[in-house]
N, CA, C and O atoms as a Tripos MOL2 file, in Angstrom:
@<TRIPOS>MOLECULE
protein
  312   311    78     0     0
PROTEIN
NO_CHARGES

@<TRIPOS>ATOM
      1 N           0.8310   -1.2030    0.0000 N.3       1 MET1
      2 CA          0.0000    0.0000    0.0000 C.3       1 MET1
      3 C           0.8700    1.2600    0.0000 C.2       1 MET1
      4 O           0.6590    2.1610   -0.8120 O.2       1 MET1
      5 N           1.8390    1.3220    0.9030 N.am      2 VAL2
      6 CA          2.7110    2.4900    0.9800 C.3       2 VAL2
      7 C           3.5080    2.6430   -0.3110 C.2       2 VAL2
      8 O           3.6900    3.7550   -0.8060 O.2       2 VAL2
      9 N           3.9770    1.5300   -0.8530 N.am      3 GLU3
     10 CA          4.7550    1.5800   -2.0890 C.3       3 GLU3
     11 C           3.9280    2.1450   -3.2470 C.2       3 GLU3
     12 O           4.4340    2.9300   -4.0480 O.2       3 GLU3
     13 N           2.6600    1.7440   -3.3310 N.am      4 LYS4
     14 CA          1.7890    2.2540   -4.3970 C.3       4 LYS4
     15 C           1.5570    3.7570   -4.2410 C.2       4 LYS4
     16 O           1.5480    4.5020   -5.2200 O.2       4 LYS4
     17 N           1.3730    4.1830   -3.0050 N.am      5 THR5
     18 CA          1.1700    5.6080   -2.7420 C.3       5 THR5
     19 C           2.4090    6.4000   -3.1200 C.2       5 THR5
     20 O           2.3120    7.4430   -3.7660 O.2       5 THR5
     21 N           3.5670    5.9100   -2.7210 N.am      6 LEU6
     22 CA          4.8120    6.5990   -3.0630 C.3       6 LEU6
     23 C           5.0170    6.6540   -4.5720 C.2       6 LEU6
     24 O           5.4670    7.6720   -5.0970 O.2       6 LEU6
     25 N           4.6980    5.5850   -5.2650 N.am      7 GLU7
     26 CA          4.8440    5.5640   -6.7220 C.3       7 GLU7
     27 C           3.9560    6.6250   -7.3680 C.2       7 GLU7
     28 O           4.3800    7.2920   -8.3120 O.2       7 GLU7
     29 N           2.7360    6.7870   -6.8720 N.am      8 LYS8
     30 CA          1.8410    7.8150   -7.4100 C.3       8 LYS8
     31 C           2.3940    9.2160   -7.1480 C.2       8 LYS8
     32 O           2.2890   10.1030   -7.9950 O.2       8 LYS8
     33 N           2.9790    9.4030   -5.9770 N.am      9 ILE9
     34 CA          3.5910   10.6970   -5.6540 C.3       9 ILE9
     35 C           4.7630   10.9570   -6.5890 C.2       9 ILE9
     36 O           4.8920   12.0530   -7.1350 O.2       9 ILE9
     37 N           5.6140    9.9630   -6.7740 N.am     10 TYR10
     38 CA          6.7640   10.1080   -7.6730 C.3      10 TYR10
     39 C           6.3120   10.4680   -9.0890 C.2      10 TYR10
     40 O           6.9270   11.3090   -9.7450 O.2      10 TYR10
     41 N           5.2490    9.8390   -9.5530 N.am     11 GLN11
     42 CA          4.7550   10.0960  -10.9060 C.3      11 GLN11
     43 C           4.2030   11.5150  -11.0560 C.2      11 GLN11
     44 O           4.1960   12.0670  -12.1560 O.2      11 GLN11
     45 N           3.7470   12.0960   -9.9630 N.am     12 SER12
     46 CA          3.1620   13.4370  -10.0330 C.3      12 SER12
     47 C           4.2020   14.5530   -9.9180 C.2      12 SER12
     48 O           3.8780   15.7180  -10.1520 O.2      12 SER12
     49 N           5.4330   14.2230   -9.5680 N.am     13 ILE13
     50 CA          6.4640   15.2440   -9.3650 C.3      13 ILE13
     51 C           6.6720   16.1240  -10.6000 C.2      13 ILE13
     52 O           6.7100   17.3450  -10.4500 O.2      13 ILE13
     53 N           6.8100   15.5760  -11.8080 N.am     14 PRO14
     54 CA          6.9950   16.4660  -12.9680 C.3      14 PRO14
     55 C           5.8440   17.4610  -13.1480 C.2      14 PRO14
     56 O           6.0780   18.6190  -13.4930 O.2      14 PRO14
     57 N           4.6240   17.0230  -12.9190 N.am     15 LEU15
     58 CA          3.4720   17.9140  -13.0320 C.3      15 LEU15
     59 C           3.5260   19.0100  -11.9680 C.2      15 LEU15
     60 O           3.2860   20.1810  -12.2630 O.2      15 LEU15
     61 N           3.8360   18.6300  -10.7510 N.am     16 ILE16
     62 CA          3.9010   19.6000   -9.6520 C.3      16 ILE16
     63 C           4.9800   20.6450   -9.9200 C.2      16 ILE16
     64 O           4.7850   21.8260   -9.6310 O.2      16 ILE16
     65 N           6.1050   20.2210  -10.4650 N.am     17 ARG17
     66 CA          7.1970   21.1600  -10.7580 C.3      17 ARG17
     67 C           6.7890   22.2040  -11.7880 C.2      17 ARG17
     68 O           7.3460   23.3020  -11.8030 O.2      17 ARG17
     69 N           5.8340   21.8860  -12.6420 N.am     18 GLU18
     70 CA          5.3860   22.8220  -13.6740 C.3      18 GLU18
     71 C           4.3870   23.8520  -13.1490 C.2      18 GLU18
     72 O           4.1010   24.8310  -13.8380 O.2      18 GLU18
     73 N           3.8560   23.6540  -11.9530 N.am     19 PHE19
     74 CA          2.8930   24.6010  -11.4040 C.3      19 PHE19
     75 C           3.5430   25.9760  -11.2850 C.2      19 PHE19
     76 O           4.7030   26.0780  -10.8880 O.2      19 PHE19
     77 N           2.8060   27.0360  -11.6260 N.am     20 PRO20
     78 CA          3.3630   28.3850  -11.5230 C.3      20 PRO20
     79 C           3.2330   28.9710  -10.1150 C.2      20 PRO20
     80 O           3.2380   30.1910   -9.9490 O.2      20 PRO20
     81 N           3.1180   28.1230   -9.1210 N.am     21 PHE21
     82 CA          2.9230   28.5760   -7.7440 C.3      21 PHE21
     83 C           4.1300   28.1770   -6.9000 C.2      21 PHE21
     84 O           4.6800   27.0890   -7.0740 O.2      21 PHE21
     85 N           4.5350   29.0430   -6.0020 N.am     22 GLY22
     86 CA          5.6690   28.7490   -5.1340 C.3      22 GLY22
     87 C           5.3310   27.7660   -4.0290 C.2      22 GLY22
     88 O           6.1810   26.9800   -3.6100 O.2      22 GLY22
     89 N           4.1120   27.8080   -3.5620 N.am     23 HIS23
     90 CA          3.6660   26.9260   -2.4840 C.3      23 HIS23
     91 C           2.3010   26.3440   -2.8410 C.2      23 HIS23
     92 O           1.5120   26.9570   -3.5600 O.2      23 HIS23
     93 N           2.0470   25.1570   -2.3260 N.am     24 ILE24
     94 CA          0.7470   24.5210   -2.5160 C.3      24 ILE24
     95 C           0.3510   23.8800   -1.1900 C.2      24 ILE24
     96 O           1.1300   23.1300   -0.6020 O.2      24 ILE24
     97 N          -0.8550   24.1740   -0.7240 N.am     25 TRP25
     98 CA         -1.3930   23.5460    0.4730 C.3      25 TRP25
     99 C          -2.4910   22.5970    0.0380 C.2      25 TRP25
    100 O          -3.3580   22.9650   -0.7540 O.2      25 TRP25
    101 N          -2.4600   21.3780    0.5530 N.am     26 ILE26
    102 CA         -3.4520   20.3740    0.1730 C.3      26 ILE26
    103 C          -4.0560   19.7730    1.4350 C.2      26 ILE26
    104 O          -3.3360   19.3500    2.3390 O.2      26 ILE26
    105 N          -5.3780   19.7390    1.4880 N.am     27 ASP27
    106 CA         -6.1010   19.1080    2.5920 C.3      27 ASP27
    107 C          -7.1920   18.2280    2.0000 C.2      27 ASP27
    108 O          -7.8770   18.6220    1.0560 O.2      27 ASP27
    109 N          -7.3460   17.0370    2.5590 N.am     28 TYR28
    110 CA         -8.3910   16.1220    2.0990 C.3      28 TYR28
    111 C          -9.3000   15.7870    3.2670 C.2      28 TYR28
    112 O          -8.8340   15.3060    4.3000 O.2      28 TYR28
    113 N         -10.5870   16.0350    3.1130 N.am     29 ASP29
    114 CA        -11.5950   15.6800    4.1080 C.3      29 ASP29
    115 C         -12.2300   14.3780    3.6370 C.2      29 ASP29
    116 O         -13.1160   14.3790    2.7820 O.2      29 ASP29
    117 N         -11.7680   13.2720    4.2010 N.am     30 LYS30
    118 CA        -12.2250   11.9530    3.7640 C.3      30 LYS30
    119 C         -13.7240   11.7700    4.0040 C.2      30 LYS30
    120 O         -14.4190   11.2080    3.1570 O.2      30 LYS30
    121 N         -14.2210   12.2310    5.1310 N.am     31 GLY31
    122 CA        -15.6370   12.0840    5.4530 C.3      31 GLY31
    123 C         -16.5450   12.8050    4.4690 C.2      31 GLY31
    124 O         -17.6140   12.3030    4.1210 O.2      31 GLY31
    125 N         -16.1220   13.9790    4.0230 N.am     32 ALA32
    126 CA        -16.9110   14.7670    3.0690 C.3      32 ALA32
    127 C         -16.5120   14.4780    1.6240 C.2      32 ALA32
    128 O         -17.1950   14.9030    0.6930 O.2      32 ALA32
    129 N         -15.4070   13.7560    1.4360 N.am     33 ASP33
    130 CA        -14.8590   13.4410    0.1100 C.3      33 ASP33
    131 C         -14.5940   14.7170   -0.6830 C.2      33 ASP33
    132 O         -14.9940   14.8510   -1.8390 O.2      33 ASP33
    133 N         -13.9000   15.6550   -0.0190 N.am     34 VAL34
    134 CA        -13.5760   16.9440   -0.6240 C.3      34 VAL34
    135 C         -12.0730   17.1820   -0.5080 C.2      34 VAL34
    136 O         -11.4820   16.9920    0.5550 O.2      34 VAL34
    137 N         -11.4630   17.6020   -1.6160 N.am     35 LEU35
    138 CA        -10.0420   17.9340   -1.6540 C.3      35 LEU35
    139 C          -9.9110   19.4450   -1.7980 C.2      35 LEU35
    140 O         -10.4890   20.0480   -2.7010 O.2      35 LEU35
    141 N          -9.1430   20.0440   -0.8960 N.am     36 TYR36
    142 CA         -8.9030   21.4840   -0.9190 C.3      36 TYR36
    143 C          -7.4620   21.7170   -1.3560 C.2      36 TYR36
    144 O          -6.5370   21.1710   -0.7540 O.2      36 TYR36
    145 N          -7.2650   22.5140   -2.3890 N.am     37 ILE37
    146 CA         -5.9290   22.8590   -2.8670 C.3      37 ILE37
    147 C          -5.8330   24.3790   -2.8650 C.2      37 ILE37
    148 O          -6.6440   25.0610   -3.4920 O.2      37 ILE37
    149 N          -4.8360   24.9060   -2.1560 N.am     38 SER38
    150 CA         -4.6400   26.3560   -2.0980 C.3      38 SER38
    151 C          -3.2860   26.6950   -2.7060 C.2      38 SER38
    152 O          -2.2940   26.0120   -2.4510 O.2      38 SER38
    153 N          -3.2480   27.7510   -3.5090 N.am     39 PHE39
    154 CA         -2.0210   28.1820   -4.1650 C.3      39 PHE39
    155 C          -1.3790   29.3630   -3.4560 C.2      39 PHE39
    156 O          -0.2700   29.7740   -3.8000 O.2      39 PHE39
    157 N          -2.0650   29.8970   -2.4830 N.am     40 GLU40
    158 CA         -1.5320   30.9280   -1.6090 C.3      40 GLU40
    159 C          -1.8490   30.4850   -0.1990 C.2      40 GLU40
    160 O          -2.6750   29.5980    0.0100 O.2      40 GLU40
    161 N          -1.1920   31.1010    0.7680 N.am     41 LYS41
    162 CA         -1.4930   30.7490    2.1480 C.3      41 LYS41
    163 C          -3.0090   30.7610    2.2860 C.2      41 LYS41
    164 O          -3.6550   31.7500    1.9400 O.2      41 LYS41
    165 N          -3.5840   29.6630    2.7930 N.am     42 PRO42
    166 CA         -5.0510   29.5750    2.8280 C.3      42 PRO42
    167 C          -5.7100   30.8620    3.3230 C.2      42 PRO42
    168 O          -5.3830   31.3880    4.3870 O.2      42 PRO42
    169 N          -6.6290   31.3370    2.5270 N.am     43 GLN43
    170 CA         -7.3390   32.5780    2.8140 C.3      43 GLN43
    171 C          -8.7300   32.5170    2.2060 C.2      43 GLN43
    172 O          -9.0640   31.5780    1.4830 O.2      43 GLN43
    173 N          -9.5180   33.5030    2.4990 N.am     44 ARG44
    174 CA        -10.8860   33.5460    1.9870 C.3      44 ARG44
    175 C         -10.9140   34.0570    0.5550 C.2      44 ARG44
    176 O         -10.2260   35.0130    0.1990 O.2      44 ARG44
    177 N         -11.7210   33.3990   -0.2430 N.am     45 ALA45
    178 CA        -11.9210   33.8370   -1.6240 C.3      45 ALA45
    179 C         -12.9850   34.9280   -1.6620 C.2      45 ALA45
    180 O         -13.8800   34.9700   -0.8180 O.2      45 ALA45
    181 N         -12.8740   35.7960   -2.6360 N.am     46 THR46
    182 CA        -13.8910   36.8310   -2.8260 C.3      46 THR46
    183 C         -14.8490   36.4590   -3.9540 C.2      46 THR46
    184 O         -15.8920   37.0920   -4.1230 O.2      46 THR46
    185 N         -14.4900   35.4240   -4.7310 N.am     47 ASP47
    186 CA        -15.3250   34.9790   -5.8410 C.3      47 ASP47
    187 C         -15.0750   33.4930   -6.0620 C.2      47 ASP47
    188 O         -13.9700   33.0030   -5.8260 O.2      47 ASP47
    189 N         -16.0820   32.7890   -6.5080 N.am     48 SER48
    190 CA        -15.9550   31.3530   -6.7730 C.3      48 SER48
    191 C         -16.7620   30.9830   -8.0060 C.2      48 SER48
    192 O         -17.8110   31.5660   -8.2810 O.2      48 SER48
    193 N         -16.2520   29.9990   -8.7440 N.am     49 ILE49
    194 CA        -16.9320   29.4910   -9.9350 C.3      49 ILE49
    195 C         -17.0370   27.9810   -9.7830 C.2      49 ILE49
    196 O         -16.0330   27.3110   -9.5400 O.2      49 ILE49
    197 N         -18.2480   27.4370   -9.9240 N.am     50 LEU50
    198 CA        -18.4540   25.9950   -9.8510 C.3      50 LEU50
    199 C         -18.4960   25.4390  -11.2670 C.2      50 LEU50
    200 O         -19.3260   25.8530  -12.0770 O.2      50 LEU50
    201 N         -17.5940   24.4950  -11.5670 N.am     51 THR51
    202 CA        -17.5580   23.8870  -12.8960 C.3      51 THR51
    203 C         -18.5320   22.7180  -12.9530 C.2      51 THR51
    204 O         -19.0700   22.2960  -11.9290 O.2      51 THR51
    205 N         -18.7520   22.2000  -14.1520 N.am     52 GLU52
    206 CA        -19.6590   21.0610  -14.3250 C.3      52 GLU52
    207 C         -19.1010   19.7870  -13.7070 C.2      52 GLU52
    208 O         -19.8430   18.8240  -13.5160 O.2      52 GLU52
    209 N         -17.8060   19.7610  -13.3890 N.am     53 ASN53
    210 CA        -17.1830   18.5920  -12.7570 C.3      53 ASN53
    211 C         -17.1590   18.6960  -11.2360 C.2      53 ASN53
    212 O         -16.4370   17.9450  -10.5800 O.2      53 ASN53
    213 N         -17.9400   19.6160  -10.6660 N.am     54 ASN54
    214 CA        -17.9780   19.8440   -9.2190 C.3      54 ASN54
    215 C         -16.6340   20.3040   -8.6700 C.2      54 ASN54
    216 O         -16.2300   19.9120   -7.5750 O.2      54 ASN54
    217 N         -15.9540   21.1320   -9.4360 N.am     55 ILE55
    218 CA        -14.7240   21.7640   -8.9670 C.3      55 ILE55
    219 C         -15.0370   23.2340   -8.7530 C.2      55 ILE55
    220 O         -15.4940   23.9290   -9.6610 O.2      55 ILE55
    221 N         -14.7840   23.6890   -7.5470 N.am     56 LEU56
    222 CA        -15.0160   25.0820   -7.2010 C.3      56 LEU56
    223 C         -13.6890   25.8250   -7.3630 C.2      56 LEU56
    224 O         -12.7280   25.5560   -6.6420 O.2      56 LEU56
    225 N         -13.6440   26.7500   -8.3060 N.am     57 ILE57
    226 CA        -12.4470   27.5580   -8.5310 C.3      57 ILE57
    227 C         -12.5800   28.7860   -7.6440 C.2      57 ILE57
    228 O         -13.5090   29.5800   -7.7970 O.2      57 ILE57
    229 N         -11.6400   28.9340   -6.7130 N.am     58 ARG58
    230 CA        -11.7020   30.0400   -5.7580 C.3      58 ARG58
    231 C         -10.7740   31.1640   -6.2020 C.2      58 ARG58
    232 O          -9.6170   30.9300   -6.5490 O.2      58 ARG58
    233 N         -11.3060   32.4000   -6.1850 N.am     59 LYS59
    234 CA        -10.5410   33.5590   -6.6380 C.3      59 LYS59
    235 C         -10.5390   34.6520   -5.5810 C.2      59 LYS59
    236 O         -11.4410   34.7460   -4.7480 O.2      59 LYS59
    237 N          -9.5210   35.4550   -5.6400 N.am     60 ARG60
    238 CA         -9.4330   36.6540   -4.8130 C.3      60 ARG60
    239 C          -8.8180   37.7350   -5.6970 C.2      60 ARG60
    240 O          -7.7240   37.5590   -6.2330 O.2      60 ARG60
    241 N          -9.5170   38.8360   -5.8430 N.am     61 ASP61
    242 CA         -9.0640   39.9480   -6.6860 C.3      61 ASP61
    243 C          -8.7510   39.4860   -8.1090 C.2      61 ASP61
    244 O          -7.7770   39.9410   -8.7090 O.2      61 ASP61
    245 N          -9.5710   38.5840   -8.6510 N.am     62 GLY62
    246 CA         -9.4170   38.1100  -10.0120 C.3      62 GLY62
    247 C          -8.3570   37.0470  -10.2200 C.2      62 GLY62
    248 O          -8.1790   36.5670  -11.3390 O.2      62 GLY62
    249 N          -7.6530   36.6710   -9.1700 N.am     63 LYS63
    250 CA         -6.5670   35.6900   -9.2590 C.3      63 LYS63
    251 C          -7.0250   34.3700   -8.6370 C.2      63 LYS63
    252 O          -7.6300   34.3630   -7.5650 O.2      63 LYS63
    253 N          -6.7370   33.2510   -9.3120 N.am     64 ILE64
    254 CA         -7.0910   31.9430   -8.7560 C.3      64 ILE64
    255 C          -6.1900   31.6600   -7.5610 C.2      64 ILE64
    256 O          -4.9640   31.6560   -7.6730 O.2      64 ILE64
    257 N          -6.8290   31.4210   -6.4040 N.am     65 ILE65
    258 CA         -6.0590   31.1400   -5.1930 C.3      65 ILE65
    259 C          -6.2370   29.7070   -4.7170 C.2      65 ILE65
    260 O          -5.5390   29.2600   -3.8070 O.2      65 ILE65
    261 N          -7.1800   28.9790   -5.3340 N.am     66 GLY66
    262 CA         -7.3530   27.6020   -4.9100 C.3      66 GLY66
    263 C          -8.4840   26.8930   -5.6170 C.2      66 GLY66
    264 O          -9.2440   27.4770   -6.3900 O.2      66 GLY66
    265 N          -8.5640   25.6040   -5.3180 N.am     67 LEU67
    266 CA         -9.6050   24.7420   -5.8640 C.3      67 LEU67
    267 C         -10.2220   23.9400   -4.7350 C.2      67 LEU67
    268 O          -9.5250   23.5320   -3.8050 O.2      67 LEU67
    269 N         -11.5060   23.7170   -4.8080 N.am     68 THR68
    270 CA        -12.1980   22.7990   -3.9140 C.3      68 THR68
    271 C         -12.8340   21.7550   -4.8150 C.2      68 THR68
    272 O         -13.7060   22.0690   -5.6260 O.2      68 THR68
    273 N         -12.3950   20.5130   -4.6700 N.am     69 ILE69
    274 CA        -12.8720   19.4440   -5.5420 C.3      69 ILE69
    275 C         -13.8500   18.5830   -4.7590 C.2      69 ILE69
    276 O         -13.4620   17.8770   -3.8270 O.2      69 ILE69
    277 N         -15.1120   18.6450   -5.1400 N.am     70 ILE70
    278 CA        -16.1940   17.9390   -4.4600 C.3      70 ILE70
    279 C         -16.3210   16.5380   -5.0520 C.2      70 ILE70
    280 O         -16.1790   16.3510   -6.2600 O.2      70 ILE70
    281 N         -16.5920   15.5510   -4.1870 N.am     71 ASN71
    282 CA        -16.6750   14.1470   -4.6230 C.3      71 ASN71
    283 C         -15.3940   13.7230   -5.3300 C.2      71 ASN71
    284 O         -15.4270   13.1650   -6.4270 O.2      71 ASN71
    285 N         -14.2770   13.9950   -4.6880 N.am     72 VAL72
    286 CA        -12.9700   13.7640   -5.3100 C.3      72 VAL72
    287 C         -12.7140   12.2900   -5.6250 C.2      72 VAL72
    288 O         -11.9140   11.9860   -6.5100 O.2      72 VAL72
    289 N         -13.3670   11.3810   -4.9300 N.am     73 SER73
    290 CA        -13.1210    9.9550   -5.1780 C.3      73 SER73
    291 C         -13.5320    9.5360   -6.5890 C.2      73 SER73
    292 O         -13.0610    8.5140   -7.0880 O.2      73 SER73
    293 N         -14.4000   10.3060   -7.2360 N.am     74 LYS74
    294 CA        -14.7970    9.9560   -8.6070 C.3      74 LYS74
    295 C         -13.6440   10.1440   -9.5900 C.2      74 LYS74
    296 O         -13.7110    9.6640  -10.7210 O.2      74 LYS74
    297 N         -12.5930   10.8350   -9.1680 N.am     75 PHE75
    298 CA        -11.4320   11.0570  -10.0200 C.3      75 PHE75
    299 C         -10.3720    9.9700   -9.8660 C.2      75 PHE75
    300 O          -9.3230   10.0490  -10.5060 O.2      75 PHE75
    301 N         -10.6170    8.9650   -9.0390 N.am     76 GLU76
    302 CA         -9.6360    7.9060   -8.8100 C.3      76 GLU76
    303 C          -9.3400    7.1520  -10.0900 C.2      76 GLU76
    304 O         -10.2080    6.9620  -10.9410 O.2      76 GLU76
    305 N          -8.0770    6.7220  -10.2050 N.am     77 ASN77
    306 CA         -7.6920    5.8590  -11.3250 C.3      77 ASN77
    307 C          -8.2860    4.4860  -11.1050 C.2      77 ASN77
    308 O          -8.2360    3.9510   -9.9980 O.2      77 ASN77
    309 N          -8.8310    3.9310  -12.1250 N.am     78 LYS78
    310 CA         -9.4270    2.5910  -12.0230 C.3      78 LYS78
    311 C          -8.4210    1.5510  -12.4360 C.2      78 LYS78
    312 O          -8.7250    0.3580  -12.4210 O.2      78 LYS78
@<TRIPOS>BOND
     1     1     2 1
     2     2     3 1
     3     3     4 2
     4     3     5 am
     5     5     6 1
     6     6     7 1
     7     7     8 2
     8     7     9 am
     9     9    10 1
    10    10    11 1
    11    11    12 2
    12    11    13 am
    13    13    14 1
    14    14    15 1
    15    15    16 2
    16    15    17 am
    17    17    18 1
    18    18    19 1
    19    19    20 2
    20    19    21 am
    21    21    22 1
    22    22    23 1
    23    23    24 2
    24    23    25 am
    25    25    26 1
    26    26    27 1
    27    27    28 2
    28    27    29 am
    29    29    30 1
    30    30    31 1
    31    31    32 2
    32    31    33 am
    33    33    34 1
    34    34    35 1
    35    35    36 2
    36    35    37 am
    37    37    38 1
    38    38    39 1
    39    39    40 2
    40    39    41 am
    41    41    42 1
    42    42    43 1
    43    43    44 2
    44    43    45 am
    45    45    46 1
    46    46    47 1
    47    47    48 2
    48    47    49 am
    49    49    50 1
    50    50    51 1
    51    51    52 2
    52    51    53 am
    53    53    54 1
    54    54    55 1
    55    55    56 2
    56    55    57 am
    57    57    58 1
    58    58    59 1
    59    59    60 2
    60    59    61 am
    61    61    62 1
    62    62    63 1
    63    63    64 2
    64    63    65 am
    65    65    66 1
    66    66    67 1
    67    67    68 2
    68    67    69 am
    69    69    70 1
    70    70    71 1
    71    71    72 2
    72    71    73 am
    73    73    74 1
    74    74    75 1
    75    75    76 2
    76    75    77 am
    77    77    78 1
    78    78    79 1
    79    79    80 2
    80    79    81 am
    81    81    82 1
    82    82    83 1
    83    83    84 2
    84    83    85 am
    85    85    86 1
    86    86    87 1
    87    87    88 2
    88    87    89 am
    89    89    90 1
    90    90    91 1
    91    91    92 2
    92    91    93 am
    93    93    94 1
    94    94    95 1
    95    95    96 2
    96    95    97 am
    97    97    98 1
    98    98    99 1
    99    99   100 2
   100    99   101 am
   101   101   102 1
   102   102   103 1
   103   103   104 2
   104   103   105 am
   105   105   106 1
   106   106   107 1
   107   107   108 2
   108   107   109 am
   109   109   110 1
   110   110   111 1
   111   111   112 2
   112   111   113 am
   113   113   114 1
   114   114   115 1
   115   115   116 2
   116   115   117 am
   117   117   118 1
   118   118   119 1
   119   119   120 2
   120   119   121 am
   121   121   122 1
   122   122   123 1
   123   123   124 2
   124   123   125 am
   125   125   126 1
   126   126   127 1
   127   127   128 2
   128   127   129 am
   129   129   130 1
   130   130   131 1
   131   131   132 2
   132   131   133 am
   133   133   134 1
   134   134   135 1
   135   135   136 2
   136   135   137 am
   137   137   138 1
   138   138   139 1
   139   139   140 2
   140   139   141 am
   141   141   142 1
   142   142   143 1
   143   143   144 2
   144   143   145 am
   145   145   146 1
   146   146   147 1
   147   147   148 2
   148   147   149 am
   149   149   150 1
   150   150   151 1
   151   151   152 2
   152   151   153 am
   153   153   154 1
   154   154   155 1
   155   155   156 2
   156   155   157 am
   157   157   158 1
   158   158   159 1
   159   159   160 2
   160   159   161 am
   161   161   162 1
   162   162   163 1
   163   163   164 2
   164   163   165 am
   165   165   166 1
   166   166   167 1
   167   167   168 2
   168   167   169 am
   169   169   170 1
   170   170   171 1
   171   171   172 2
   172   171   173 am
   173   173   174 1
   174   174   175 1
   175   175   176 2
   176   175   177 am
   177   177   178 1
   178   178   179 1
   179   179   180 2
   180   179   181 am
   181   181   182 1
   182   182   183 1
   183   183   184 2
   184   183   185 am
   185   185   186 1
   186   186   187 1
   187   187   188 2
   188   187   189 am
   189   189   190 1
   190   190   191 1
   191   191   192 2
   192   191   193 am
   193   193   194 1
   194   194   195 1
   195   195   196 2
   196   195   197 am
   197   197   198 1
   198   198   199 1
   199   199   200 2
   200   199   201 am
   201   201   202 1
   202   202   203 1
   203   203   204 2
   204   203   205 am
   205   205   206 1
   206   206   207 1
   207   207   208 2
   208   207   209 am
   209   209   210 1
   210   210   211 1
   211   211   212 2
   212   211   213 am
   213   213   214 1
   214   214   215 1
   215   215   216 2
   216   215   217 am
   217   217   218 1
   218   218   219 1
   219   219   220 2
   220   219   221 am
   221   221   222 1
   222   222   223 1
   223   223   224 2
   224   223   225 am
   225   225   226 1
   226   226   227 1
   227   227   228 2
   228   227   229 am
   229   229   230 1
   230   230   231 1
   231   231   232 2
   232   231   233 am
   233   233   234 1
   234   234   235 1
   235   235   236 2
   236   235   237 am
   237   237   238 1
   238   238   239 1
   239   239   240 2
   240   239   241 am
   241   241   242 1
   242   242   243 1
   243   243   244 2
   244   243   245 am
   245   245   246 1
   246   246   247 1
   247   247   248 2
   248   247   249 am
   249   249   250 1
   250   250   251 1
   251   251   252 2
   252   251   253 am
   253   253   254 1
   254   254   255 1
   255   255   256 2
   256   255   257 am
   257   257   258 1
   258   258   259 1
   259   259   260 2
   260   259   261 am
   261   261   262 1
   262   262   263 1
   263   263   264 2
   264   263   265 am
   265   265   266 1
   266   266   267 1
   267   267   268 2
   268   267   269 am
   269   269   270 1
   270   270   271 1
   271   271   272 2
   272   271   273 am
   273   273   274 1
   274   274   275 1
   275   275   276 2
   276   275   277 am
   277   277   278 1
   278   278   279 1
   279   279   280 2
   280   279   281 am
   281   281   282 1
   282   282   283 1
   283   283   284 2
   284   283   285 am
   285   285   286 1
   286   286   287 1
   287   287   288 2
   288   287   289 am
   289   289   290 1
   290   290   291 1
   291   291   292 2
   292   291   293 am
   293   293   294 1
   294   294   295 1
   295   295   296 2
   296   295   297 am
   297   297   298 1
   298   298   299 1
   299   299   300 2
   300   299   301 am
   301   301   302 1
   302   302   303 1
   303   303   304 2
   304   303   305 am
   305   305   306 1
   306   306   307 1
   307   307   308 2
   308   307   309 am
   309   309   310 1
   310   310   311 1
   311   311   312 2
@<TRIPOS>SUBSTRUCTURE
     1 MET1         2 RESIDUE 1 A MET
     2 VAL2         6 RESIDUE 1 A VAL
     3 GLU3        10 RESIDUE 1 A GLU
     4 LYS4        14 RESIDUE 1 A LYS
     5 THR5        18 RESIDUE 1 A THR
     6 LEU6        22 RESIDUE 1 A LEU
     7 GLU7        26 RESIDUE 1 A GLU
     8 LYS8        30 RESIDUE 1 A LYS
     9 ILE9        34 RESIDUE 1 A ILE
    10 TYR10       38 RESIDUE 1 A TYR
    11 GLN11       42 RESIDUE 1 A GLN
    12 SER12       46 RESIDUE 1 A SER
    13 ILE13       50 RESIDUE 1 A ILE
    14 PRO14       54 RESIDUE 1 A PRO
    15 LEU15       58 RESIDUE 1 A LEU
    16 ILE16       62 RESIDUE 1 A ILE
    17 ARG17       66 RESIDUE 1 A ARG
    18 GLU18       70 RESIDUE 1 A GLU
    19 PHE19       74 RESIDUE 1 A PHE
    20 PRO20       78 RESIDUE 1 A PRO
    21 PHE21       82 RESIDUE 1 A PHE
    22 GLY22       86 RESIDUE 1 A GLY
    23 HIS23       90 RESIDUE 1 A HIS
    24 ILE24       94 RESIDUE 1 A ILE
    25 TRP25       98 RESIDUE 1 A TRP
    26 ILE26      102 RESIDUE 1 A ILE
    27 ASP27      106 RESIDUE 1 A ASP
    28 TYR28      110 RESIDUE 1 A TYR
    29 ASP29      114 RESIDUE 1 A ASP
    30 LYS30      118 RESIDUE 1 A LYS
    31 GLY31      122 RESIDUE 1 A GLY
    32 ALA32      126 RESIDUE 1 A ALA
    33 ASP33      130 RESIDUE 1 A ASP
    34 VAL34      134 RESIDUE 1 A VAL
    35 LEU35      138 RESIDUE 1 A LEU
    36 TYR36      142 RESIDUE 1 A TYR
    37 ILE37      146 RESIDUE 1 A ILE
    38 SER38      150 RESIDUE 1 A SER
    39 PHE39      154 RESIDUE 1 A PHE
    40 GLU40      158 RESIDUE 1 A GLU
    41 LYS41      162 RESIDUE 1 A LYS
    42 PRO42      166 RESIDUE 1 A PRO
    43 GLN43      170 RESIDUE 1 A GLN
    44 ARG44      174 RESIDUE 1 A ARG
    45 ALA45      178 RESIDUE 1 A ALA
    46 THR46      182 RESIDUE 1 A THR
    47 ASP47      186 RESIDUE 1 A ASP
    48 SER48      190 RESIDUE 1 A SER
    49 ILE49      194 RESIDUE 1 A ILE
    50 LEU50      198 RESIDUE 1 A LEU
    51 THR51      202 RESIDUE 1 A THR
    52 GLU52      206 RESIDUE 1 A GLU
    53 ASN53      210 RESIDUE 1 A ASN
    54 ASN54      214 RESIDUE 1 A ASN
    55 ILE55      218 RESIDUE 1 A ILE
    56 LEU56      222 RESIDUE 1 A LEU
    57 ILE57      226 RESIDUE 1 A ILE
    58 ARG58      230 RESIDUE 1 A ARG
    59 LYS59      234 RESIDUE 1 A LYS
    60 ARG60      238 RESIDUE 1 A ARG
    61 ASP61      242 RESIDUE 1 A ASP
    62 GLY62      246 RESIDUE 1 A GLY
    63 LYS63      250 RESIDUE 1 A LYS
    64 ILE64      254 RESIDUE 1 A ILE
    65 ILE65      258 RESIDUE 1 A ILE
    66 GLY66      262 RESIDUE 1 A GLY
    67 LEU67      266 RESIDUE 1 A LEU
    68 THR68      270 RESIDUE 1 A THR
    69 ILE69      274 RESIDUE 1 A ILE
    70 ILE70      278 RESIDUE 1 A ILE
    71 ASN71      282 RESIDUE 1 A ASN
    72 VAL72      286 RESIDUE 1 A VAL
    73 SER73      290 RESIDUE 1 A SER
    74 LYS74      294 RESIDUE 1 A LYS
    75 PHE75      298 RESIDUE 1 A PHE
    76 GLU76      302 RESIDUE 1 A GLU
    77 ASN77      306 RESIDUE 1 A ASN
    78 LYS78      310 RESIDUE 1 A LYS
């Protein structure tokens, strides 16, 4: 189990390195099945857009500061 998790992390490293953000905060609420990703120190958004995939794009002053992914388990690799 740990080996599979580490392998998935290793595979995501090239993608993470391409992010235009200096820091990334990630929190997963297993009970609610929601993944929170913040690109700035977690703060309140002033605007939000809900996509058809149940991804909430959080903005502050027109800049994307994070994502809230609802029902994140549906994105699992099969």
